[in-house]
Kinemage of the C-alpha trace (Angstrom):
@kinemage 1
@onewidth
@group {chain A} dominant
@subgroup {mainchain}
@vectorlist {calphas} color= white
{ca met a 1} P 7.313 19.877 -10.718
{ca pro a 2} L 3.911 20.288 -9.170
{ca lys a 3} L 3.185 19.465 -5.412
{ca leu a 4} L 1.116 16.507 -4.733
{ca gly a 5} L -1.597 18.371 -2.994
{ca ser a 6} L -2.136 20.233 -6.421
{ca ile a 7} L -2.714 17.136 -8.346
{ca ala a 8} L -4.631 14.617 -5.580
{ca glu a 9} L -7.120 14.926 -2.901
{ca ile a 10} L -5.564 13.728 0.194
{ca arg a 11} L -7.709 12.753 3.273
{ca met a 12} L -7.384 10.494 6.399
{ca gly a 13} L -8.934 7.026 6.492
{ca ala a 14} L -11.925 6.436 8.804
{ca thr a 15} L -11.635 6.948 12.645
{ca leu a 16} L -13.257 3.869 14.084
{ca arg a 17} L -13.986 4.449 17.890
{ca gly a 18} L -14.588 1.661 20.462
{ca arg a 19} L -12.632 -1.373 21.478
{ca asp a 20} L -14.860 -3.621 19.270
{ca ala a 21} L -15.123 -1.130 16.296
{ca thr a 22} L -13.529 -3.679 14.037
{ca arg a 23} L -14.502 -6.925 15.564
{ca pro a 24} L -14.601 -9.583 12.583
{ca asp a 25} L -17.998 -10.389 11.587
{ca pro a 26} L -18.101 -12.706 8.473
{ca asn a 27} L -21.455 -11.261 7.681
{ca gly a 28} L -20.604 -7.783 8.312
{ca ser a 29} L -21.501 -5.240 5.627
{ca his a 30} L -18.050 -3.421 5.630
{ca arg a 31} L -14.434 -4.656 4.953
{ca leu a 32} L -11.367 -3.193 6.278
{ca ile a 33} L -7.617 -3.135 4.633
{ca arg a 34} L -5.115 -3.193 7.607
{ca ile a 35} L -1.360 -2.190 7.282
{ca gly a 36} L -0.607 -5.801 7.636
{ca asp a 37} L -2.624 -6.649 4.599
{ca leu a 38} L -0.075 -5.061 2.401
{ca ser a 39} L 3.437 -6.037 1.442
{ca ser a 40} L 6.314 -3.676 1.399
{ca asp a 41} L 5.950 -3.583 -2.360
{ca gly a 42} L 2.496 -2.424 -2.099
{ca glu a 43} L 0.751 -5.527 -2.894
{ca leu a 44} L -2.580 -6.703 -1.378
{ca leu a 45} L -1.493 -9.840 0.354
{ca lys a 46} L -4.985 -11.234 0.675
{ca leu a 47} L -8.255 -10.728 -1.080
{ca asp a 48} L -10.460 -12.031 1.791
{ca leu a 49} L -10.542 -8.569 3.789
{ca leu a 50} L -11.540 -8.425 7.266
{ca arg a 51} L -15.430 -8.034 7.375
{ca phe a 52} L -16.911 -6.063 10.376
{ca glu a 53} L -20.382 -4.389 10.975
{ca pro a 54} L -19.551 -0.563 12.161
{ca arg a 55} L -21.146 0.473 15.086
{ca thr a 56} L -21.618 3.862 13.829
{ca gln a 57} L -22.675 5.289 10.231
{ca ile a 58} L -19.538 5.402 8.040
{ca ser a 59} L -19.642 8.538 5.729
{ca glu a 60} L -19.814 7.700 1.956
{ca asn a 61} L -16.735 9.754 1.438
{ca leu a 62} L -14.647 7.322 3.462
{ca leu a 63} L -15.460 4.468 1.220
{ca leu a 64} L -12.667 3.502 -1.067
{ca lys a 65} L -13.001 3.598 -4.776
{ca pro a 66} L -10.823 1.923 -7.425
{ca gly a 67} L -7.941 4.212 -8.363
{ca asp a 68} L -7.580 5.434 -4.768
{ca val a 69} L -3.914 5.094 -3.451
{ca leu a 70} L -3.426 4.195 0.170
{ca phe a 71} L -0.333 5.373 2.123
{ca pro a 72} L 0.499 4.717 5.814
{ca asn a 73} L 0.821 7.801 7.977
{ca arg a 74} L 2.467 5.923 11.006
{ca gly a 75} L 5.949 4.009 11.148
{ca thr a 76} L 8.437 4.200 8.538
{ca arg a 77} L 6.959 1.960 5.857
{ca leu a 78} L 6.250 3.290 2.448
{ca thr a 79} L 3.770 0.609 1.417
{ca ala a 80} L 1.818 2.635 -1.039
{ca his a 81} L -0.938 0.663 -2.562
{ca ala a 82} L -3.104 1.536 -5.741
{ca phe a 83} L -6.374 0.186 -4.890
{ca arg a 84} L -8.292 -1.659 -7.794
{ca met a 85} L -10.770 -3.865 -6.070
{ca asp a 86} L -14.492 -3.243 -7.348
{ca leu a 87} L -16.114 -4.199 -3.933
{ca pro a 88} L -18.617 -2.110 -1.927
{ca asn a 89} L -18.069 -0.622 1.531
{ca val a 90} L -14.293 -1.067 1.952
{ca ile a 91} L -12.368 1.219 4.047
{ca val a 92} L -9.032 1.907 5.763
{ca gly a 93} L -8.568 3.009 9.368
{ca ala a 94} L -6.913 6.407 10.345
{ca gln a 95} L -3.427 4.765 9.989
{ca phe a 96} L -3.673 5.546 6.269
{ca phe a 97} L -3.913 8.565 3.964
{ca val a 98} L -6.220 7.969 0.944
{ca leu a 99} L -5.100 9.812 -2.095
{ca arg a 100} L -7.322 10.475 -5.072
{ca pro a 101} L -5.208 11.582 -7.912
{ca asp a 102} L -6.539 13.712 -10.867
{ca ser a 103} L -6.925 11.071 -13.493
{ca thr a 104} L -6.079 13.518 -16.320
{ca gln a 105} L -2.654 13.916 -14.759
{ca leu a 106} L -1.713 10.934 -12.681
{ca leu a 107} L -2.180 7.104 -12.901
{ca pro a 108} L -2.792 5.462 -9.516
{ca gly a 109} L -0.136 2.957 -10.168
{ca tyr a 110} L 2.499 5.451 -10.982
{ca leu a 111} L 1.620 7.616 -7.832
{ca ala a 112} L 1.993 4.545 -5.598
{ca trp a 113} L 5.037 3.462 -7.233
{ca phe a 114} L 6.627 7.096 -6.905
{ca leu a 115} L 5.553 7.144 -3.067
{ca arg a 116} L 7.473 3.817 -2.557
{ca gly a 117} L 10.570 5.352 -4.201
{ca glu a 118} L 13.843 6.863 -3.027
{ca glu a 119} L 12.996 10.175 -3.580
{ca ala a 120} L 9.572 10.263 -1.715
{ca ala a 121} L 11.563 8.273 1.140
{ca thr a 122} L 14.123 11.304 1.442
{ca his a 123} L 11.281 13.885 1.608
{ca phe a 124} L 9.397 11.924 4.169
{ca thr a 125} L 12.396 10.956 6.424
{ca ala a 126} L 13.082 14.888 6.729
{ca arg a 127} L 9.604 15.318 8.036
{ca arg a 128} L 8.514 12.426 10.106
{ca lys a 129} L 7.709 13.417 13.679
{ca gly a 130} L 7.850 11.495 16.790
{ca thr a 131} L 10.249 9.334 18.851
{ca leu a 132} L 8.185 6.079 19.654
{ca val a 133} L 5.792 6.070 16.554
{ca gln a 134} L 6.779 8.420 13.736
{ca val a 135} L 3.998 10.151 12.083
{ca leu a 136} L 3.618 11.996 8.743
{ca glu a 137} L 1.065 14.929 8.700
{ca arg a 138} L -1.002 15.395 5.623
{ca lys a 139} L 1.008 18.692 5.015
{ca asp a 140} L 3.984 16.385 4.344
{ca leu a 141} L 2.278 14.775 1.514
{ca tyr a 142} L 0.823 18.064 0.129
{ca asp a 143} L 4.445 19.229 -0.012
{ca leu a 144} L 5.753 16.418 -1.932
{ca ala a 145} L 7.141 17.354 -5.422
{ca val a 146} L 6.070 14.780 -7.995
{ca pro a 147} L 7.440 14.481 -11.486
{ca val a 148} L 4.535 14.115 -13.847
{ca pro a 149} L 5.495 12.602 -17.202
{ca pro a 150} L 2.861 11.911 -19.843
{ca leu a 151} L 0.366 9.219 -18.926
{ca pro a 152} L 1.804 6.611 -21.419
{ca thr a 153} L 5.165 6.999 -19.851
{ca gln a 154} L 3.541 6.580 -16.491
{ca ala a 155} L 1.969 3.390 -17.645
{ca arg a 156} L 5.225 2.084 -18.939
{ca ile a 157} L 6.738 2.751 -15.561
{ca val a 158} L 4.034 0.769 -13.753
{ca glu a 159} L 4.292 -2.197 -15.982
{ca leu a 160} L 8.348 -2.196 -15.729
{ca ser a 161} L 8.050 -2.043 -12.068
{ca ser a 162} L 5.571 -4.713 -11.964
{ca leu a 163} L 7.683 -7.081 -14.151
{ca gly a 164} L 10.851 -6.079 -12.030
{ca arg a 165} L 9.018 -7.081 -8.906
{ca arg a 166} L 7.767 -10.461 -10.578
{ca glu a 167} L 11.348 -11.203 -11.724
{ca arg a 168} L 12.716 -10.608 -8.239
{ca gln a 169} L 10.056 -12.850 -6.629
{ca ile a 170} L 10.739 -15.755 -9.139
{ca ser a 171} L 14.607 -15.277 -8.490
{ca glu a 172} L 13.804 -15.525 -4.819
{ca arg a 173} L 11.933 -18.787 -5.146
{ca leu a 174} L 14.358 -20.160 -7.702
{ca thr a 175} L 17.007 -19.567 -5.107
{ca glu a 176} L 14.879 -21.236 -2.247
{ca leu a 177} L 14.244 -24.289 -4.421
{ca lys a 178} L 17.951 -24.729 -5.126
{ca trp a 179} L 18.759 -24.386 -1.469
{ca gln a 180} L 16.178 -27.151 -0.693
{ca glu a 181} L 17.596 -29.359 -3.384
{ca leu a 182} L 21.165 -29.082 -2.295
{ca asn a 183} L 20.060 -29.792 1.325
{ca leu a 184} L 18.280 -32.922 0.066
{ca arg a 185} L 21.314 -34.173 -1.838
{ca leu a 186} L 23.532 -33.408 1.219
{ca thr a 187} L 21.233 -35.192 3.502
{ca thr a 188} L 21.140 -38.124 1.154
{ca leu a 189} L 25.045 -38.038 1.017
{ca ala a 190} L 25.219 -38.329 4.507
{ca his a 191} L 23.002 -41.324 4.823
{ca thr a 192} L 24.970 -43.100 2.070
{ca pro a 193} L 27.427 -45.845 3.740
């Protein structure tokens, strides 16, 4: 299996200096994706990203492009996200790695799915450093062995994963509604003479 470093570019997110570096500005020229903006399933929880006006020039190389994969480098979350938005001037902070897969070999959604999986988790657990806040180094991503099935197979994996996630969400919502209905019936019963 090829190592991730041979089939994707890997870089850090932007380092934004200063206490007010990301002060919200509704008219700001740039948008920022924060760790809290992503679910544990790698979904972007809100489309209305934080807007801000950078205090210093931000290099073009740090701007996200559709197809980039975001992966946190601090903590134990494996919240890989395949970025698909076609918005200008979107960045992530230095708490993310930004991976740009070789499109002839890897689909972004497939790479994000693999990074959220057990195989990658085992690899990263053995390499995290730090006691208070665990950190991954870029080398840890470079060294990750990634199975590379044909692109149509990767697309099927991404679709099945998405359908499975949606089924789980519907099932959780159905369970919640059944619980509410049961409580409503029991409350009604309690007030029946």
